[in-house]
Structures are given as C-alpha cells and as structure tokens.
C-alpha atoms as a printed R data frame, in Angstrom:
    type eleno elety resid chain resno      x       y       z
1   ATOM     1    CA   UNK     A     1 46.213 123.575  84.882
2   ATOM     2    CA   UNK     A     2 49.911 122.824  86.325
3   ATOM     3    CA   UNK     A     3 51.130 124.168  89.912
4   ATOM     4    CA   UNK     A     4 54.031 125.894  89.569
5   ATOM     5    CA   UNK     A     5 56.753 124.348  91.133
6   ATOM     6    CA   UNK     A     6 57.654 126.633  94.367
7   ATOM     7    CA   UNK     A     7 53.468 125.735  95.196
8   ATOM     8    CA   UNK     A     8 54.601 122.127  94.734
9   ATOM     9    CA   UNK     A     9 57.779 122.354  97.097
10  ATOM    10    CA   UNK     A    10 56.028 124.505  99.793
11  ATOM    11    CA   UNK     A    11 53.156 122.138  99.897
12  ATOM    12    CA   UNK     A    12 55.826 118.688  99.926
13  ATOM    13    CA   UNK     A    13 57.583 120.766 102.675
14  ATOM    14    CA   UNK     A    14 54.377 121.269 104.468
15  ATOM    15    CA   UNK     A    15 53.128 117.646 104.210
16  ATOM    16    CA   UNK     A    16 56.480 116.590 105.674
17  ATOM    17    CA   UNK     A    17 56.425 118.534 108.371
18  ATOM    18    CA   UNK     A    18 53.114 117.857 109.457
19  ATOM    19    CA   UNK     A    19 53.780 113.883 109.352
20  ATOM    20    CA   UNK     A    20 56.744 114.375 111.340
21  ATOM    21    CA   UNK     A    21 55.478 116.243 114.320
22  ATOM    22    CA   UNK     A    22 52.690 113.523 114.161
23  ATOM    23    CA   UNK     A    23 55.457 110.789 114.772
24  ATOM    24    CA   UNK     A    24 57.033 112.993 117.347
25  ATOM    25    CA   UNK     A    25 53.483 113.222 119.492
26  ATOM    26    CA   UNK     A    26 53.445 109.302 118.891
27  ATOM    27    CA   UNK     A    27 56.888 109.439 120.160
28  ATOM    28    CA   UNK     A    28 56.469 111.061 123.592
29  ATOM    29    CA   UNK     A    29 53.311 109.247 124.147
30  ATOM    30    CA   UNK     A    30 55.070 105.581 124.142
31  ATOM    31    CA   UNK     A    31 57.979 107.115 126.319
32  ATOM    32    CA   UNK     A    32 54.931 107.379 128.894
33  ATOM    33    CA   UNK     A    33 53.619 104.100 128.566
34  ATOM    34    CA   UNK     A    34 52.264 102.932 131.768
35  ATOM    35    CA   UNK     A    35 54.835  99.672 131.834
36  ATOM    36    CA   UNK     A    36 57.430 101.532 131.071
37  ATOM    37    CA   UNK     A    37 56.540 104.326 133.128
38  ATOM    38    CA   UNK     A    38 56.163 102.174 136.231
39  ATOM    39    CA   UNK     A    39 59.533 100.416 135.363
40  ATOM    40    CA   UNK     A    40 60.949 103.842 134.942
41  ATOM    41    CA   UNK     A    41 59.716 105.181 138.167
42  ATOM    42    CA   UNK     A    42 60.537 102.302 140.041
43  ATOM    43    CA   UNK     A    43 64.367 102.829 138.784
44  ATOM    44    CA   UNK     A    44 64.498 106.429 139.877
45  ATOM    45    CA   UNK     A    45 62.830 105.887 143.017
46  ATOM    46    CA   UNK     A    46 66.222 102.899 143.747
47  ATOM    47    CA   UNK     A    47 68.283 105.378 142.606
48  ATOM    48    CA   UNK     A    48 66.754 108.035 145.507
49  ATOM    49    CA   UNK     A    49 67.475 105.115 147.684
50  ATOM    50    CA   UNK     A    50 71.001 104.113 147.183
51  ATOM    51    CA   UNK     A    51 71.774 108.256 147.547
52  ATOM    52    CA   UNK     A    52 69.954 108.242 150.930
53  ATOM    53    CA   UNK     A    53 71.624 104.575 152.536
54  ATOM    54    CA   UNK     A    54 74.864 106.004 151.017
55  ATOM    55    CA   UNK     A    55 74.583 109.303 152.763
56  ATOM    56    CA   UNK     A    56 73.394 107.368 155.897
57  ATOM    57    CA   UNK     A    57 76.798 105.256 155.629
58  ATOM    58    CA   UNK     A    58 74.668 101.812 155.484
59  ATOM    59    CA   UNK     A    59 76.353 101.340 151.903
60  ATOM    60    CA   UNK     A    60 79.774 102.226 150.765
61  ATOM    61    CA   UNK     A    61 80.735 104.085 147.459
62  ATOM    62    CA   UNK     A    62 81.479 100.994 145.771
63  ATOM    63    CA   UNK     A    63 78.841  99.288 146.654
64  ATOM    64    CA   UNK     A    64 76.525 102.393 145.679
65  ATOM    65    CA   UNK     A    65 78.517 102.718 142.686
66  ATOM    66    CA   UNK     A    66 77.806  98.609 141.646
67  ATOM    67    CA   UNK     A    67 74.262  99.292 142.621
68  ATOM    68    CA   UNK     A    68 73.667 102.216 140.409
69  ATOM    69    CA   UNK     A    69 75.131 100.221 137.601
70  ATOM    70    CA   UNK     A    70 73.227  97.706 138.148
71  ATOM    71    CA   UNK     A    71 70.166  99.823 137.421
72  ATOM    72    CA   UNK     A    72 72.421 101.192 134.516
73  ATOM    73    CA   UNK     A    73 71.872  98.309 132.773
74  ATOM    74    CA   UNK     A    74 68.375  97.409 133.801
75  ATOM    75    CA   UNK     A    75 66.755 100.725 132.333
76  ATOM    76    CA   UNK     A    76 69.296 100.006 128.872
77  ATOM    77    CA   UNK     A    77 67.427  97.212 128.588
78  ATOM    78    CA   UNK     A    78 63.994  98.677 129.128
79  ATOM    79    CA   UNK     A    79 65.314 101.297 126.242
80  ATOM    80    CA   UNK     A    80 66.243  98.618 124.056
81  ATOM    81    CA   UNK     A    81 62.859  96.192 124.186
82  ATOM    82    CA   UNK     A    82 60.903  99.449 123.876
83  ATOM    83    CA   UNK     A    83 63.024 100.102 120.938
84  ATOM    84    CA   UNK     A    84 62.110  97.172 119.521
85  ATOM    85    CA   UNK     A    85 58.610  96.805 120.570
86  ATOM    86    CA   UNK     A    86 57.505 100.444 119.010
87  ATOM    87    CA   UNK     A    87 58.256 102.134 121.633
88  ATOM    88    CA   UNK     A    88 56.474 100.440 124.628
89  ATOM    89    CA   UNK     A    89 57.528  97.366 126.547
90  ATOM    90    CA   UNK     A    90 55.377  93.640 126.716
91  ATOM    91    CA   UNK     A    91 54.212  92.478 130.600
92  ATOM    92    CA   UNK     A    92 56.673  89.482 130.285
93  ATOM    93    CA   UNK     A    93 59.548  92.261 129.862
94  ATOM    94    CA   UNK     A    94 58.312  94.340 132.107
95  ATOM    95    CA   UNK     A    95 58.088  90.976 134.856
96  ATOM    96    CA   UNK     A    96 61.421  90.558 133.798
97  ATOM    97    CA   UNK     A    97 62.536  94.185 134.371
98  ATOM    98    CA   UNK     A    98 61.170  94.259 137.812
99  ATOM    99    CA   UNK     A    99 62.598  91.149 138.806
100 ATOM   100    CA   UNK     A   100 66.441  92.380 138.300
101 ATOM   101    CA   UNK     A   101 64.870  95.659 140.172
102 ATOM   102    CA   UNK     A   102 63.502  93.516 142.803
103 ATOM   103    CA   UNK     A   103 67.130  91.552 143.607
104 ATOM   104    CA   UNK     A   104 68.619  95.490 143.441
105 ATOM   105    CA   UNK     A   105 66.465  96.522 146.171
106 ATOM   106    CA   UNK     A   106 67.120  93.979 148.152
107 ATOM   107    CA   UNK     A   107 71.065  94.596 147.845
108 ATOM   108    CA   UNK     A   108 70.286  98.418 148.525
109 ATOM   109    CA   UNK     A   109 68.548  97.360 152.055
110 ATOM   110    CA   UNK     A   110 66.039  99.549 153.862
C-alpha cells in the first residue's frame, strides 16, 4: 500500500521542522556556554566602565572610542572562535580573550 504524495510531502515538512527546531535549541544553549558567557559578561561590564569613566571625565571621547573598538574586536574574535568550535570556546581561547580584556581593563582605569 503506497502513501499518497501529499501525505509524504506533509510528513517530510514536519520532519524538517522538527530537525530545525532541535538545531536551534542547541545553538541557543551554545550561546550561553559558561566560557562564552564569562567573556561576554566581562565585555559588557567593561563597556559600562568605559561609559562611567567617560561621564566622570577620566576618559576623552577618543579614548573611550578606542577602548570600545578594542572590546568589539575581542567580541568578534570570541564569536569567530565559537563558530569554528561548534558554538563554544576552548579554555585556551578563553585565556587569550581574557588577556586581551585585561590589557583593555588597565587602560580603562578604576
């Protein structure tokens, strides 16, 4: 007994939907991988510090811009590393990213 063509196409569509939903759920989890989360939280905190120091007058506009550009470059590197590692970063990559953030943190000041 054969399955009607419309039924086959409907089952194929449902199967694809289920598979794509599973892939999305995995990608969402990877974005919150502990090592990625730590680096991304640190970048966000540094951005707040830059804003605070700029408002206090401890940084010029050009300094704040350069510091944010450095943090954006670190964020871009984190994303590239995660993309090549299936959604997470390795401990070595985390150490490297934190070293870059340490240098930027010293330039921010308090």
